[in-house]
C-alpha positions, 0 to 999 in steps of 0.5 A: 642303161636304166636309171635303176642301177640294179641289174638282173632285178627287172621283176622287182624294178617293174613292181616298184615302178608300178607301185610308185606311179600308183602312189602305193609304196609300202612304208617299209621293205625288206630286201633279201638276198646273198651278200653283194647281190645288189641290195644296197644298189637297189635301196639307193635307187629306191631312195632316188625314186621317191625323191626324184624331181622328174615328171616322167621316169623316176628315178631319172638319175639326173636331177639334183635329188638323184645326183645328191643321193648318188653321191651320198650327199643327201641330208634325208638319207640315213644309213645304219650299219653295224660298222659304225663306231657305236656298234663296235664299242666294247667288241659289240658286233651288232646294230645297237639300240643307240643307233636305232634311237638316233635313227628315230630322232632323225625320221621324226623330223620333216624331210629337209631337202627332199620329199621323203626321209629314207632310212637304210638298215644294212645288215638288219640281221645284226640288230640286237634284241633291244634294237629290234624291239625299238625298230618294231615300234617304229614299223608299227607306227611309221612317221609320214614321209618316211621310207624304211629299207631293211637289207639282210643276207640272213632274213631267218635271223630277223624277228618274225614280227619285223619281217611281217611288217615289211614288204619282202623283196627278194633279189636273185643272182644273175645267170652265169651267161648273163653276167659273163655277157655284161662283163664282156660288153660293159667292162671290156673283160676277155670272155675267159676272165668274165666267165671266171668272175661270173662263176666265182661270184655265183651270180652276185654282180656286186662281188664281180665288180668289186673284184674288177676294181680291186685286184687284191680280191683275187690275189688274196683268194689265190694266196688263201687257196694255196695256203689251204693246200699246204695246211691240208698236206701239213699234218696236225702240228701245222694245222693247229698252228694255222688255227692259232693264226686264224684266232689272231686274225679273228680278233682283228677282223672276224668277218675276214675269217668267216669269209675264209671259212666260206672259201674253204666250204666252196673248195671242198664242195667242188671236191664233192661235186667232182667225186659225184661226177658233176664237173660242170658244177665246179665253182673254182674252175681255174683250179680244176686240175688240183680239185680233180686230184684231191677228189681221188685222194680223199674219202667222200664221207670225210669230205662231207664231214669237213664241210659240215664242220666248216658250216658249224664252225661259222655258226659257233663263231657267230654265236661268240664261241671261243674262237681258238677252241672252235678252230682247233676242233675244225682242224681235227676234221680235215680228212687224211689222204686215202690215196696218192695222186 
């Protein structure tokens, strides 16, 4: 295995290795791609590469610098995320100017144990306005021996001026076949299991590996999909009760509710692709029979309307709309059966 731990990103690794060997690395990079595609893994490999002690291939994954970075013990690697204590105060779900100011104080110092200080901003789309403006000044006048890595799953949410001052690296999902083979050969999964994870992950190796390590991910998916079917069949009273339950969950873990809505989107997308006669495009292949039944029970125009409402509900919740109202409106968009199975 390559010391670059990113899989399926050979196009980026070759470019970065060439820039590193020629001494032409940019001072800031924007790593973009869907969640769990490997942005964090690539960022850590880049941190290793600029600090690696090897005279040959960098990163080597064996020297003291590489191993300390791998173990998240390196004093010159600074992580900024919206899950830190500062970003969660008073319900603030963004990355704050306080976090960026702290980062600026850190990178103003010379590297302590390596060649470079590396700052990784995970979830850069969550920078609030003040934080983004403060970061922009740092990008315009970066300190020496500093590498800034911005990670984003929604680059369109970033200020254009921030994007323009970073070199863009787009991480691509792996092909289903390549991921299936990797999971069989390197993680000893049966081919059917590997194929299911490859399909559900949509090429995002990080998601598939999390599902292997944590069995509750698939267990929770099964529970939520069974609940989805109950809610669809249950009528307005049950659906409004479900909206209340989701509202309570949203107050405790808003990301979990957004992820649940994404699960619903993928489910109803599968209903649509079956209605359109494209069974090979079904994502939830382990629920194929149920999905085919639903494809015959619901009007496609109403299903399209629900998918659109699900997407709009995600947007509203991210923009701090009243969660109970948004979720109750969503329940009203659930289609009624037009045919019995």
